[in-house]
C-alpha positions, 0 to 999 in steps of 0.5 A: 473538535472544528466541525467546519472547514476553514477558509483556507488550509495548508496542502502539498498540491502537483502542479505541471509546468513546462511538461514536468511536474511540481510538488508545492505545500500551499494554502487552498479553499475547499472551493479548489478540491475535487467534488465529493460528497464527505469532507473530512479533516483528515487526521493521519495519511501516509506515503506509499510508493504511488505517492512518492513517484507522484511527489517527486514527479518521476512517474505520471500518477496525476490526471489532471493538474493541480492536484492534491497528493496522498492516496491514503486518509484516515481523519473525522467526518465534518460534513456529509451528502448521504446518510450513511456518513454522519460529523464526527463519525471516524472514517478511513479511505484508501485508493478509490483513485483519490489521490489520482482523478479526486484530489487525496489526503496530503491536506488539512482538509479531503472531500471525497466520494462516498464510495471511497469512504470505509467507517473505521472499524472498532479495532483500528486507532485513526493512527493504525489505519494509517499505518496499514493503509493502501500498503496494508489493504493490498498486502491483505488483498493479495492474501484473501486471493490466495487463500481464494485459489487454495494457497495452503501452508503445506504447499510451503513457503511463500517468499516475499520481494521488496519485503522492506517496503510498505507492501513487503513488511505487511505481508511478511507479518499476515502471512506468518499470522496465518500459518505460512512460512516467509522468506524475505526476497532482499537486497539489503542486507542490514534489514535482518533485524527487521525481517525477522523481527515481522516474522520472517523465518528465512532471509534472503539474499536477492543477489544470490539467487541463480534467476535461470534461464529455462523454461522451469527451475528446481522448484523451491517456493510454494508461493509469493508475495512480488513487489519487483516484477521484472525478472524476479517475477519470471524467476518466482513463477519458474520456482513456484511449486506446483499450483503455488500462487504467486500475487503480483503487486508492483513493479519496482523493478520493472514493469515488464514480464518475460516469461512462458506458459510452461510454469502455467500449464505444467505446474499449475501455478497462478499469476494472480492480479492485485488491484486494490485502486478499485474492485468489488465494495464488499471485499474492501469493508471485508478485508478492513475487519479482518485487519482490525481483527485477527490480521492485524499485524503486530509492531504496527505502528512501532516496527513498520511505521513507526515515523510520523512526519509533519506535511512539510517533510513529505517530499523529502521521505518521498525521494528516500522511498523512490531512491529505495531508501525507506524501511516500512511505512511512514505517517502523514500527520496532519491535524489532531486527533480531538 
């Protein structure tokens, strides 16, 4: 097992050229990386929607250039300036502005702030940690916040939008394990077998929904996990049953939300923002412990994240993800576990 950082190593960095971004795989040095207290040999990373936007240039994700992309990583500590982490420790990093403000996980080595590092919990492998990644943490954060807001199975079925994506796939499994009935709202008719295997009790063709236009529509869902935003989120607000919660996670459809206060003041519906980048460290540690234990999705590395690719395939997969052609999660392998 390497115990020091080589003179150069491979990374996927985003550059800005003539006000456009370019993704390049290149050789860099440790001194090229942003500052941090912990140096990690990256074993795995994963591709999130935010990563895909950064790599393809379809979204402004980076704060400064050039910057190594990748908001997730798992690996082995090489060196540390803080006593909490020792060489050889197995760790994971998700969010915490890594891959945005700080250099990220699409590199053979990473240097990150100590506060971003989570000890790998017993019950999770480095591979499983990245099968979950930010997507899994975000879905679990939605479950935690909704449970804290008194969401219970007897309120009714949880609707999950964008269910074939990383967050949606894991959300189906998490809520099913927590005792909820789950409906997957999808525009992909060929995904039914996959969604059923994840645990979806009902498959709803998104194109058949009557989104309606009244301040309130017939109450249908006990609650929802929304990855789309836009008209779909507005529809959910109008159709969630009294006292139900909506975990708002994504904006794959639109960042805009046009609705009224009526669902909130006449049905007591709660719209919960799910922000995975930052938050109390105690939450992060607790959620990862649950994901390694009683919340751990089944089929994590066979169903949800069956693909493990090398770094040079990241741009191609990122294009597929942005185009809505990806299913589940894709793991990126940067080095061997040994």
